C-alpha positions as CSV (number, residue, x, y, z in Angstrom):
1,M,97.0,97.2,61.7
2,Q,99.0,95.5,64.4
3,K,97.7,92.4,66.2
4,K,97.6,92.5,70.0
5,D,100.6,90.2,70.4
6,E,102.6,92.5,68.1
7,Y,102.3,95.5,70.3
8,M,101.9,94.0,73.8
9,T,104.1,91.6,75.8
10,L,103.4,90.3,79.3
11,R,105.9,88.7,81.7
12,T,106.0,87.7,85.3
13,P,109.4,88.6,87.0
14,E,111.2,85.7,88.7
15,G,110.5,85.7,92.4
16,A,107.4,88.0,92.1
17,P,104.5,85.7,91.2
18,L,101.8,88.4,91.5
19,E,103.8,91.1,89.6
20,R,103.1,91.7,85.9
21,Q,105.2,93.7,83.5
22,I,103.3,94.8,80.4
23,Q,105.3,96.3,77.6
24,I,103.2,98.0,75.0
25,T,104.1,99.6,71.7
26,V,101.9,102.3,70.3
27,P,102.4,103.0,66.6
28,A,104.0,106.3,65.7
29,A,101.1,107.1,63.4
30,E,98.6,106.9,66.3
31,V,100.9,109.1,68.5
32,D,101.0,111.7,65.7
33,A,97.3,111.6,65.3
34,Q,96.7,112.2,69.0
35,V,99.3,115.1,69.0
36,T,97.8,116.7,65.9
37,Q,94.3,116.5,67.4
38,R,95.4,118.2,70.6
39,L,97.3,120.9,68.7
40,R,94.2,121.7,66.6
41,Q,92.2,122.0,69.9
42,K,94.8,124.4,71.3
43,A,94.9,126.4,68.0
44,R,91.2,127.1,68.3
45,S,91.5,128.7,71.8
46,A,95.1,129.9,71.9
47,R,95.5,133.6,72.6
48,L,99.0,134.8,71.6
49,P,100.3,138.3,71.2
50,G,100.0,139.6,67.6
51,F,97.5,136.9,66.5
52,R,93.7,136.8,66.4
53,P,92.1,133.8,68.2
54,G,92.0,130.9,65.9
55,K,94.4,132.5,63.4
56,V,97.7,131.4,65.0
57,P,99.9,129.7,62.3
58,P,100.5,125.9,62.8
59,A,104.2,126.4,63.2
60,V,103.7,128.8,66.1
61,I,101.2,126.5,67.7
62,Q,103.7,123.6,67.4
63,R,106.5,125.6,68.9
64,Q,104.4,126.9,71.7
65,F,102.4,123.8,72.6
66,G,104.2,120.9,71.0
67,S,105.7,119.4,74.2
68,E,102.5,119.9,76.1
69,A,100.4,118.2,73.4
70,L,102.9,115.3,73.2
71,M,102.7,114.7,77.0
72,E,98.9,114.8,76.9
73,A,98.9,112.3,74.0
74,F,101.2,110.0,76.0
75,D,98.9,110.2,79.1
76,H,95.8,109.4,77.0
77,L,97.4,106.5,75.0
78,I,99.2,105.0,78.0
79,N,95.9,104.9,80.0
80,Q,93.9,103.6,76.9
81,Y,96.4,100.8,76.1
82,Y,97.0,99.8,79.7
83,V,93.2,99.4,80.3
84,E,93.0,97.3,77.2
85,A,95.9,95.2,78.3
86,L,94.2,94.5,81.6
87,R,91.0,93.4,79.8
88,T,92.9,91.3,77.2
89,H,94.8,89.3,79.9
90,S,92.0,89.3,82.5
91,L,94.2,91.0,85.1
92,R,92.9,92.5,88.3
93,P,95.3,95.1,89.6
94,V,95.8,95.7,93.3
95,A,96.8,99.4,92.8
96,R,97.8,101.8,90.2
97,P,100.7,100.7,88.0
98,E,104.3,102.1,87.9
99,V,104.8,103.3,84.3
100,Q,108.1,103.8,82.6
101,V,108.4,105.3,79.1
102,D,111.0,103.4,77.2
103,Q,110.8,105.3,74.0
104,G,108.7,108.2,72.8
105,G,108.8,111.3,70.7
106,R,107.1,112.9,67.7
107,G,107.4,110.5,64.7
108,E,108.4,107.6,66.9
109,D,106.5,104.6,68.3
110,L,105.6,105.1,72.0
111,I,107.0,102.2,74.0
112,F,106.2,102.0,77.7
113,T,106.3,99.3,80.4
114,A,103.6,99.2,83.1
115,T,104.5,97.2,86.2
116,V,101.5,96.2,88.4
117,E,100.7,93.8,91.2
118,V,97.6,91.7,90.6
119,Y,95.2,89.8,92.8
120,P,96.0,86.0,93.0
121,D,93.9,83.7,90.8
122,F,92.7,80.9,93.0
123,T,89.6,78.9,93.9
124,P,88.8,79.3,97.6
125,V,88.6,76.0,99.5
126,V,85.4,75.4,101.5
127,P,86.5,73.6,104.6
128,E,85.0,70.2,105.4
129,A,84.4,70.7,109.1
130,V,81.7,70.8,111.7
131,V,80.7,74.2,113.1
132,T,79.2,74.5,116.5
133,R,76.2,76.7,116.9
134,K,75.3,77.4,120.5
135,T,71.7,78.1,121.3
136,A,70.2,79.4,124.5
137,E,66.6,79.4,125.7
138,I,66.0,82.5,127.9
139,L,64.7,81.3,131.3
140,D,62.8,83.3,134.0
141,S,66.1,83.2,136.0
142,D,67.9,84.9,133.2
143,V,65.3,87.7,133.2
144,D,65.6,88.0,137.0
145,A,69.3,88.2,136.9
146,T,69.2,90.9,134.2
147,L,66.7,92.9,136.2
148,D,68.9,92.5,139.3
149,I,71.9,94.0,137.3
150,M,69.7,96.9,136.2
151,R,68.7,97.5,139.8
152,Q,72.4,97.4,140.8
153,Q,73.1,100.0,138.2
154,R,70.5,102.3,139.7
155,R,71.3,101.7,143.4
156,D,71.9,104.4,145.9
157,F,73.8,104.3,149.2
158,V,72.5,104.8,152.8
159,A,74.8,105.7,155.7
160,V,75.1,102.9,158.3
161,D,76.6,102.7,161.7
162,R,78.5,99.4,161.5
163,P,81.8,98.0,160.2
164,A,82.3,98.2,156.5
165,Q,81.9,95.1,154.4
166,S,82.3,94.2,150.7
167,G,79.8,96.1,148.6
168,D,79.6,99.1,150.9
169,R,80.7,102.5,149.8
170,V,83.4,103.9,152.1
171,T,84.4,107.6,152.2
172,V,88.0,107.8,153.3
173,D,91.0,110.2,153.7
174,F,94.4,108.7,153.1
175,I,98.0,109.7,153.0
176,G,100.6,107.5,151.3
177,R,104.3,107.8,152.2
178,R,107.5,106.2,151.1
179,G,110.6,106.8,153.2
180,G,108.7,109.4,155.1
181,E,107.9,111.4,152.0
182,V,104.4,111.9,150.8
183,L,103.8,110.2,147.5
184,P,102.9,112.4,144.5
185,G,99.1,112.6,144.5
186,G,99.1,110.5,147.7
187,D,97.3,113.0,150.0
188,V,93.6,112.5,149.3
189,S,90.4,113.6,151.2
190,D,86.9,112.3,151.0
191,Y,87.6,109.6,148.5
192,G,84.6,107.4,147.8
193,V,85.1,103.7,146.9
194,V,82.9,100.6,146.8
195,L,84.7,97.8,148.5
196,G,85.3,94.9,146.2
197,S,85.4,97.2,143.1
198,G,89.2,96.9,142.7
199,R,89.7,100.6,142.4
200,L,92.2,100.7,145.2
201,L,95.2,98.5,145.9
202,P,94.1,95.1,147.4
203,E,95.9,95.8,150.7
204,I,94.0,99.1,151.2
205,E,90.6,97.6,150.4
206,Q,91.3,94.7,152.8
207,A,92.3,97.1,155.5
208,L,89.1,99.2,155.1
209,E,86.9,96.1,155.6
210,G,85.8,96.0,159.2
211,L,86.4,99.7,159.9
212,R,83.6,102.0,161.1
213,A,83.2,105.7,160.5
214,G,85.9,107.5,162.6
215,D,88.3,104.5,162.6
216,E,91.9,105.0,161.6
217,K,94.5,102.5,160.4
218,Q,98.0,102.2,159.0
219,V,98.7,99.7,156.2
220,E,101.8,98.7,154.2
221,V,101.3,98.1,150.5
222,T,103.4,96.9,147.6
223,F,102.7,98.5,144.3
224,P,102.3,96.0,141.4
225,A,105.2,95.5,139.0
226,D,103.1,96.9,136.2
227,Y,101.9,100.0,138.1
228,P,101.4,102.9,135.6
229,N,103.9,105.1,137.6
230,P,107.3,103.4,136.9
231,E,108.8,105.2,140.0
232,L,106.4,103.3,142.3
233,A,106.2,100.0,140.4
234,G,107.2,97.1,142.7
235,Q,107.9,99.6,145.6
236,K,106.6,99.4,149.2
237,A,104.7,102.3,150.8
238,E,102.7,103.1,154.0
239,F,99.2,104.5,153.9
240,A,97.4,106.2,156.8
241,L,93.6,105.6,156.5
242,K,90.8,107.5,158.2
243,V,87.2,106.4,157.5
244,K,84.8,109.3,157.2
245,A,81.6,107.3,156.4
246,V,80.2,103.9,155.6
247,A,77.1,103.4,153.4
248,E,75.4,100.3,152.3
249,P,73.8,99.8,148.8
250,R,70.0,100.1,148.5
251,L,68.4,98.7,145.4
252,P,65.2,100.2,143.9
253,E,62.1,98.1,144.2
254,L,61.0,96.2,141.1
255,D,57.8,98.1,140.8
256,A,55.9,100.5,138.6
257,D,58.2,103.4,139.3
258,F,61.2,101.3,138.3
259,A,59.5,100.2,135.1
260,R,58.6,103.8,134.2
261,E,62.2,104.8,134.7
262,L,63.1,102.2,132.1
263,G,60.7,103.6,129.6
264,I,57.5,101.6,130.3
265,E,55.0,104.4,130.2
266,D,52.2,102.6,132.1
267,G,54.6,101.2,134.7
268,D,53.6,97.6,134.0
269,V,56.3,95.3,135.4
270,A,55.1,92.4,133.2
271,T,55.7,94.5,130.1
272,L,59.2,95.3,131.4
273,R,59.9,91.6,132.0
274,R,58.7,90.8,128.4
275,E,60.9,93.5,126.9
276,V,63.9,92.3,128.9
277,R,63.3,88.7,127.7
278,E,63.0,89.9,124.0
279,N,66.2,91.8,124.4
280,L,68.0,88.8,125.8
281,E,66.7,86.6,123.0
282,R,68.0,89.1,120.4
283,E,71.4,89.3,122.2
284,A,71.6,85.5,122.4
285,Q,71.0,85.2,118.7
286,R,73.5,87.9,117.9
287,I,76.2,86.3,120.1
288,S,75.5,82.9,118.5
289,R,75.9,84.4,115.0
290,V,79.2,86.1,116.0
291,Q,80.6,82.8,117.4
292,V,79.6,80.9,114.3
293,K,81.1,83.5,112.1
294,A,84.4,83.4,114.1
295,Q,84.6,79.7,113.6
296,I,83.9,80.0,109.9
297,L,86.6,82.6,109.4
298,D,89.1,80.6,111.4
299,L,88.4,77.6,109.2
300,L,88.8,79.7,106.1
301,V,92.2,80.9,107.1
302,E,93.3,77.3,107.9
303,A,92.1,76.0,104.6
304,N,93.3,78.8,102.3
305,Q,96.8,80.2,101.9
306,P,96.8,82.2,98.7
307,E,99.7,84.2,97.5
308,L,99.5,87.6,99.2
309,P,99.9,90.8,97.3
310,K,102.8,92.8,98.9
311,Q,100.9,96.1,98.6
312,L,97.9,94.8,100.5
313,L,100.1,93.3,103.2
314,A,102.0,96.6,103.5
315,Q,98.7,98.6,103.8
316,E,97.4,96.3,106.5
317,R,100.6,96.5,108.4
318,E,100.4,100.3,108.4
319,R,96.7,100.2,109.4
320,L,97.7,98.0,112.4
321,K,100.5,100.3,113.4
322,Q,98.2,103.2,113.5
323,E,95.6,101.2,115.5
324,R,98.2,100.2,118.0
325,K,100.2,103.4,117.9
326,V,103.5,101.6,117.4
327,Q,106.4,102.0,115.0
328,E,106.9,98.3,114.3
329,L,104.7,95.2,114.6
330,D,105.6,92.3,116.8
331,S,105.2,88.7,115.6
332,E,101.5,88.6,116.8
333,G,100.8,91.9,114.9
334,E,102.5,90.5,111.8
335,S,100.4,87.3,112.0
336,L,97.2,89.4,112.4
337,A,98.1,91.5,109.4
338,R,98.6,88.4,107.3
339,R,95.3,86.9,108.6
340,R,93.3,90.0,107.7
341,V,94.7,90.0,104.1
342,V,94.0,86.3,103.7
343,L,90.5,86.7,104.9
344,G,89.9,89.7,102.7
345,L,91.2,87.8,99.6
346,V,89.2,84.7,100.3
347,L,85.9,86.4,101.2
348,S,86.1,88.8,98.2
349,E,87.0,85.9,95.8
350,I,84.0,83.8,97.0
351,A,81.7,86.8,96.6
352,R,83.2,87.4,93.1
353,Q,83.0,83.8,91.9
354,Q,79.5,83.3,93.4
355,K,78.3,86.7,92.2
356,L,77.2,87.7,95.7
357,V,76.3,91.4,96.1
358,A,75.3,93.6,99.0
359,S,71.8,94.6,98.2
360,A,70.4,98.0,99.2
361,S,67.7,96.4,101.3
362,A,70.3,94.3,103.2
363,M,72.4,97.3,103.8
364,D,69.4,99.2,105.1
365,R,68.5,96.4,107.5
366,M,72.0,96.3,109.0
367,L,72.1,100.1,109.3
368,R,68.8,100.2,111.1
369,D,69.9,97.4,113.4
370,M,73.0,99.4,114.2
371,A,70.8,102.5,114.8
372,E,68.6,100.8,117.4
373,Q,71.2,101.3,120.1
374,Y,71.0,105.1,119.8
375,E,68.5,107.4,121.3
376,D,67.5,108.8,118.0
377,P,67.8,106.0,115.4
378,E,66.7,108.2,112.4
379,Q,69.3,110.8,113.2
380,F,72.0,108.1,113.3
381,V,70.8,106.7,109.9
382,R,70.9,110.2,108.3
383,W,74.4,110.9,109.8
384,Y,75.7,107.5,108.6
385,R,74.5,107.9,105.0
386,Q,76.3,111.3,104.7
387,D,79.7,109.7,104.4
388,E,80.8,107.5,101.4
389,Q,83.5,105.8,103.4
390,R,81.0,104.7,106.1
391,L,78.7,103.4,103.4
392,A,81.6,101.4,101.8
393,E,82.4,99.9,105.2
394,L,78.7,99.0,105.6
395,E,78.6,97.4,102.2
396,A,81.7,95.3,103.1
397,M,80.1,94.1,106.3
398,V,76.9,93.1,104.6
399,L,78.8,91.3,101.9
400,E,80.9,89.5,104.5
401,D,77.8,88.3,106.2
402,Q,76.4,87.0,102.9
403,V,79.6,85.1,102.2
404,V,79.4,83.5,105.7
405,E,75.7,82.5,105.1
406,W,76.8,81.0,101.8
407,L,79.5,79.0,103.6
408,L,77.1,77.9,106.3
409,E,75.0,76.1,103.6
410,R,78.1,74.1,102.7
411,V,79.5,73.0,106.1
412,K,78.0,70.8,108.8
413,V,76.4,72.7,111.7
414,S,76.0,71.1,115.1
415,E,73.5,72.9,117.4
416,V,74.4,72.7,121.1
417,P,71.9,74.0,123.6
418,V,73.6,75.9,126.5
419,S,72.6,78.3,129.2
420,F,72.5,82.0,128.5
421,N,75.3,82.6,131.0
422,R,77.5,80.1,129.3
423,L,76.7,81.5,125.9
424,I,77.8,85.0,126.9
425,G,80.9,83.6,128.8
426,R,79.6,84.3,132.3
427,E,79.9,80.6,133.1
428,P,83.0,78.6,132.1
429,E,82.8,75.7,129.6
430,P,82.6,72.3,131.3
431,A,85.8,70.3,131.5
432,D,86.4,67.8,128.7
433,V,86.2,64.5,130.6
434,S,87.3,62.5,127.6
435,A,90.7,64.3,127.6
């Protein structure tokens, strides 16, 4: 009986640190035994003209099925020995191997070479750094501001007899011309626009302010250089404006009717305020977690630069091209592809070494959190669980969060209280006076 090192050799090609070439020799006797076994199986079921089932002579079976049996034996033995080689050398393949049969035939040793790319063997570096966790206490003013936004979203407009101002809805007819010719799509009637919304060119919105219903005005505009229509980009044009109506916004009262419209059955405004506060608290916690996670991931990329498998990098490049609908990636896209592969390797390696797993209960919690934003959460949960790919993505998200939690136990975390508006980016960060 051959020893492992007698039938198996392993080498790493120069210039390809993650590539492994495994040459394996399978003894001729084992090849013949596999071929003979398959020929016997075929003899029991073969149906050939002139012979009863199971009574076909061995020579006829060999002539009819010999090549097929040999190929089947090769497939079986190559898979068996390749898997054993991975286990023997503790290799973790990135993808399926490329297999080349160097020698093979009836009565001969089967010699084949499997070339495979493997995951890098490294110990992830846990960065020594301070992570900032922003925390926000929800104040009454935050609740008031949110309720005001909700009222703005449900506003209606009432016609007024006065000059238009920012925030009013103006109904206007306009005709745009360049060189005396009407622009394509430039003759529009009864167009409604809220001044200050940015839906029209700035010169047109500015011209509409101060006009009353029935007023007319001519205005010259310059289309921006990045205007979607390249024929108009950077060009000048004249617009004739005629205001048909001016209406000012009217907000709904913060009362029982408003509360009922938002799902508070008894119309209690205090209950509405409490629910808004709870939603803001959950949102503040979510944003804080996202920000902390982003810092952790940035630190991981800076601290770890493992060798990247070419196949993983190629797959990520293709995924990014599809996302961006481009033929080639620019330097920013290339950097992003490399970052994603680095993060994937580091996070999965931490999970593997620390034996972290995505439990069914954790996956269920995340899925139900996701479902809360839908009108029928249970329907969303059932739909999500019907697809194995979606469940695999959910498992990856849960595992990533568990790795981040593991890392948070090993880095310093500095908690910084901020306002809710600053946490969500509605207020700018204060200037660094020490700079």
